[in-house]
N, C-alpha and C positions, 0 to 999 in steps of 0.2 A: 728222264725229265721230271722235274717236280710238278706235282699237281695239288689240288685242294689248298691253294695259297690263301683263300678267303672263304668265309662261310657262304657267301653268295655262290662261289664255285660249287660248293657241296650241294647247296639247295637246288641249283640248276641241274646238276647231274642226277639228283634224286628225282626231281620233277620229270626229267626226260627219260627216266628209268634206265639210265646208263650205268647205274651202280646202286648199291644198297648199303645200309649202315654197317653190316658185317664186313663187306668188302672195304669200306672206308677204314674200319678199325684194323683190318689185316694190313692195309697200306701203311698205316702209322706204326703197327707192330714191326713190320719189315724195316721201316726207317730206323726205329729204335734199336733193333738188333744190329743193323748195318753200322750205326753210329754209337754203339754201346761204349766205345772207348772214351767218349766225351763225358761219361759218368753223370749225365743229367738226371737219370732216373735212379732212385733208391730201390724202388720196387715197381714192377709192371703188373697191372691187374688184368692179365690176359683173359682168364676164364670169366671173371665178373664183367669185364668190358664187352666180351663177345655175347654174353648172356643179355646184357643191357641192350646191345645192338639188335639182337634178334627180337627182343620185346618192342623196341622202337620201330623196327621194320613192320611188325604186325600192326602197330598203331597207325603208321603212315598208310598202310594198305587199307585200313578201315576209315581213313580220312580224319584221324584223331591225333595226328602228330603234334607235339608241342612246338613252341617257338624256337627251340634249340635242337630240334630233331636232326641228328646227323653231325652235330658239333662234338668234337672229341677234345676233352680238357684234361690237363695234368694239374695236380694240386701240390702246393708246397708242403713239405714234411713238418708243418706245424698246424695244419688244418685236419681236424679229426673226421674220420669216415667210418661209419658203423661196421663192425666186424673186420676191420682192416687195421694193420699195425700202424702206429705213428710214434716217432721217437725224437722229433725236433733235431734230428741228426746228432743225437747225444747218446753216449753209452749209458747214461743214467736212466733212460727210458727204454732200454733194450727189451724187446719182447712185449711191450705194452700194446694191447689191442683195444681200440675204442668201442665203447658201448653205445655211442650215439654219433650223429652226423652234424657237422657245423651247419648253422643256419644258411650261410652263404652258399655252401656246397649243395645243401638240400634243395634250395630254390632253383638251382641250375638243373639238378636231377629231375625235379618236378616238371621242368619244361623240356625233358627228354635229352638233356646233354648226357654224354657218355664219359665216365671218368676212367681214364686209361692207366693212371698210376700216380705215385707220389714222387716228388722231385727233391733233389739234393739241395742243401742250403747250409749256411754257416750255423753252427750250433746255437739253438734257441734264438736264431735271427741276429746273432751278435758277430758282425764282421762286414767288411767291405770288399772281400775278395773270394769268398767261398773256399778258403783254405782251412777254415776252422770246423770242418765236418768230420764226424767219426767215420763217415763213408768215403772219405777221400775227396780230393779236389775235383771240381768241374772244369773242363777245358773250354776255352772260347773257340767256337767253330771258325772264326775268321783267322785266328792265329793261335794254334794250340799251345804255344809257349807262354801265352798270356792269360791272365785271370778273366773270368766272365763278369766280375763285379759281385757284390753281395749285399745283403745276405741271400737274396733270391736268385742266386746264380743258375741253379738248375732250371728254374722256371723260365729265365730269360733264354738260355741255350735251347730249351725244348721248343720254343717258338722260332728262334733263330735258325735252327737246324731242321725245322719242319717235322718235328716229332709229335706234334699235336696241333689243333687249330688255334686254340688260345690256352693260356695257363694262368693260374692264380698264384700270386705272391703276397707277401705282407711287407708293409712299409712303415717303419718306426721312425727312421731318420733319413731315409733315402733308399731303402732296400729293394724298391721296385724301380725307381727312376735311374739310379746309378747303374745297375746291371743292364737296364734297357739301353742306356747311352753306350755302354761298352760293347753291346752286341748288335746295335743297329736296329732295334725294334721299338715299338711304342709301349710305354708303361705309364700308368696313372696311380697316383695316391689320391683317393677321394677326400672330401671334407671329413674330419674326425666326426664320428657318430653317423655318417651316411650309410655305412654298412655294418650290420651286427657283428660283434666280436664273439658271439657265442660259438664255442667250438674252436677258437683260435688259442693255441697254447701261448700264454701271455709272456711278453718280455717286459714292456713298460706300458701299463694299462691306459695311461692318459695320452699316449702317443700312437699306439698300435692301430693300424688300418689294414684292410684287405684290398689289394689292388689287382690290376689285370694287365697281362702282357698280350700283345697281338701284333700282327703284321700291318693292320690297317685300322683306321679310327672307327669305322662303322662296327666292326666286330667287338671292339673294346667297349663302345657305347652300349651295345645290345646286352652284353654280359653284365655291365655295371647296372643298367636299369632293372634287370631281373634280380640281381643280388640285393640292391639297396632297399631301404625302407625300415619301418618300425618292426620290433621283434619283442614279444613278451618275455623272452628269455634274457634279454639284454636291456637293462634299464637306461643305459647310456645311448642306445640307438635312437636317432632322431625320429620324431613323428611327422616331420615335414613331408608333404606329398612328393613322389618321385616322378619327374617328367619322363616322357618317352625319348630319352637322349638320342637313340638311333634314328628317330624320325625328325630330329631338329638340327640336322647337320648343315643346312643351307646357311651361308654367311654372306651378307650383301651390304654391310654397313661400314662406315668409316670408324675405325676404333681409335681410342686413346690408349697409347701404349707407353709404359715407363720401362726404363732399364736402369739398373743400379750402378752408379759410377764406381763404387768400391769393388764390385765384382769384376769389372773389366780392367780396373787398374791394379788388381792384385798381382804381385810378383809370382804367385804360385800358379798362375794361369798359363797353360801351354799356348804359345803364340798362334798356332793354327786354329785352336778353339776360339780364341779372341777374334781372329780374322773372319772365321765363318759366322760368328755371332754378329759382328759388326756388319758383314755383308747382308745378312738377313734383315737387320734393322734398316739398312739403307734401302733395301728392296721394298720394305714396307712403307718407307717414306715416299718412294717413287710411286707406289700404288695409291697414295693419297691419304695414308693414315697419319695421325698425329703421334710422333715418336719423340719422347723427351727424356733427357737424362735427369735422374733424381738421386738424392743422397740417402744413404741408409747408414747413419753413424753407429748404429747398434750392431753392425755385422760382426765385429770382432768379439762380441759377447755371446753370439748365438751358439757357437759350437761348445764353449765351456758350460753354458746354461743347459744345453741339451744333455751333455754327458754327466753332469751332476744329477739332474733329475732322473734320467733313464737308468743310471746305475743304482740310484736309491730305490726306484720302483722294482728293478730287477732283483735286488737283494731280498726284497720282500716277497715278490712273486715266486722266486726259485727256492724259497725256504721249504716249500711243500715237497720237494724232491729229496727224500731222506732215507729211502731204502726200507721204510716200514710197511707201506700199504701196497706198493706196486713198483715195477721197474727194477733196476739193478740193485743188488745188495752185496756188499763185500763178503767174500768167504773167509776173510782174515780177522774178523772181530772176536774179541774175548769178553766184552761186556757191552751194555747199551751205548755208553758214551763213545767207545771205539767204533761201534757199528755206524753211528752217525758220522763221525769224523772220517773214517776210512771210506765209507760209501760215497760221500760227497767229494773227497779228495781224489778217489779213483774214477768216479763217474763223470765228473765235469772236466771239460778241457781247459787249457791254460787261459784262453781269452775270457771264458765265462767266469772262471775263478777270479780273474783280475777285476772284472766288473762287479762281481758280488762283493769283493773286499772293498773296492772303492765306494760302493753304495752303502755298505755297513759303516764305513768311515764317516761319510757325510751325514749319516743319520744318527751318529753317536751323540750322546748327551753334550759333549764338549764342543762339537762342531755343527750341530743341527742348525742353529741360528746363523752362524757364520757362512754356511754353504747352502743347505737345503732351503731355508726360508728366504735367503737373499736371491737364490736362483728362481724361486717361484715369483718373486717380485719382478725380477728382470724379464722372466717369461711374459708376464702381463704387459710390460712395456713394449716388448718385441711384437706381441700380438696386436696391441693397440696401434703401434706405428705402421705395421703391415696393413692392417685393416683400413687405416686412415688413407694410406696410399691407394688402396684398391677401391676406396670410395670416390677417389678423384680420377682414377684410371681404370680402364676395363681389364687390362692385363699387365703383368710384370713379366718381362723376358730376361732371362739370364742363362749362362751356361749351366748344363746339368752337373758337370764334373770339372775339376781343375785340369785334369789330364785325360788322355785316352787310356785304354786298358794297359796296365803295367805288367811286367813279367812276374811269374811265380817266384816268391821268395824275396822280391825287391823291398818290401816293407815289413817283412816278417819279424825282424828284430827291432823295429822302431814303431811302437804302438801309436805315437803321436803322428807320425807320417801317415799311418793307416787311417787314423781318425780324421785327418785333414782331407781325405778323399770325400768326406761328407760336407765339406765347406759350404757348398751352394744348395744342398738339398734340405738341410736342417731348418732353414727359416720357415718353410711351409709346414714342417712337422711341429715346430715349437708354436706356430701361430694357429695350427689346425685347419689351414685353408687347403683347397685342392690344388694339385700341381701335376703337370703331365710332361713327360720327356718324349721328344720327337727326334728322329734321325736328322742330322744337319750336315751331311757330307762326311768326308774322311780326311785323315791327316796324310802326310807324305808317305807313311808306311802302309796306307790302306786301312787303318783302324777307324772304326766308326766314331763319329762325334755326335753328341746329343745337345739339343737346346731345350730349355725348360720354360714352361709357361705357367704362371700362377694366376688364379682368379680368386674372387672373394668367396667366402663360405657359401656352400650350396649352389654355386654357379657352374656346376659340372656341364649343364647343357650348353652354356655359352663357351666354356672351355673346349668342349668337343667340337663345336661348330667352328671355332677359330683354328683349332688344330687341323681340322679337315681342310679348311681353306689354305693353311700353310703348306700342307702336303701337295697341293696343286700349284704352288708357287715355284716349283722346280728349284728347291733349295740346293745350293752348292756346298 
């Protein structure tokens, strides 16, 4: 029988002295070993996790345990952790050991969370299926012939399969929310700048956020409130105060809710996802909430805008991986130029090379204004339009994904079809607003369906409270 399905379960067991942190870590280590074929973990930190657990047990005995004492966390393989390897699931960073810990991770450790390992993902966070990893694909625990979503597929499956209490992922264009929907867990992308990016291996710096996977809203809110806040190492991190999200989960008002006409009318939307989304909207109407259809005419521009800007930023960010200072270096070079070329050709996977080349193209002198500058202007329009809607409505509800989890290899030879999996998640990323994916039933094959809720910037407290309310509505 599964246990420790929430942090409240863990705290209760610790308070009643039914268990201790070392036993909790052993429980998760056993689960990880039993379900190793899912390939969620790239590396398990058995020794350091047990050492952390022993130290936390001592603090609890002394009455000095932190707010996360007993919580076991897995971290995506793009977040650095001092004296542990990190390689963004890429050959080009093979063997790289970090000399410091990411701010978000350190803040959790400071509250006595236990880091149990690093989690598989698409290479450098680029992908929607977790098929682009040097460590191999991650299997969806609901149906092992299907993808878990990406890029944070390992993080999603680790929570889905109860291999840790919560996990950290990163979300650039949907990389937390889409796998959360595919695996039937909760995943949040916070407001851009809400959580420090210090120690996150960059993909697209003006989009990247660190998000959380969990089985329940309260655990998610608690981890987010501890990670969030200003950071002297990251000048883009907001200095706005961070509310105690986990203590503000009560929701008792009548909300104004919008849903986007274009999302439900899309031919790409799987019928069962539409049915479950509409059913939820109807239920909210019956509960007395104001639910209105709105138009978002810019929807067709969101995906191309996102891919133009993120590939441009990726081509710049990934230029640092050249085989000179660290990571993989080709053994086949005969001069400096060939060392650069062969290292990058051999070290990067196909999808990463595709995006680097696309980014270099849109930043080239001949096309900079035609693509990059224009996309920046369109991004501003999308952001303003979204924020205007969210000034009139408390929340926007839309499907998280156009389909449920697809089979391995289904989109491998069609990059456009793969990119369309981000159709509904990129709006929040382009706009910088927070967005959360909740489970919303299953399709006829038993595959999880997700529903997405957007709120205005820095409204995570309201977003969590509404999400917590929705989980109690018995969504079908």
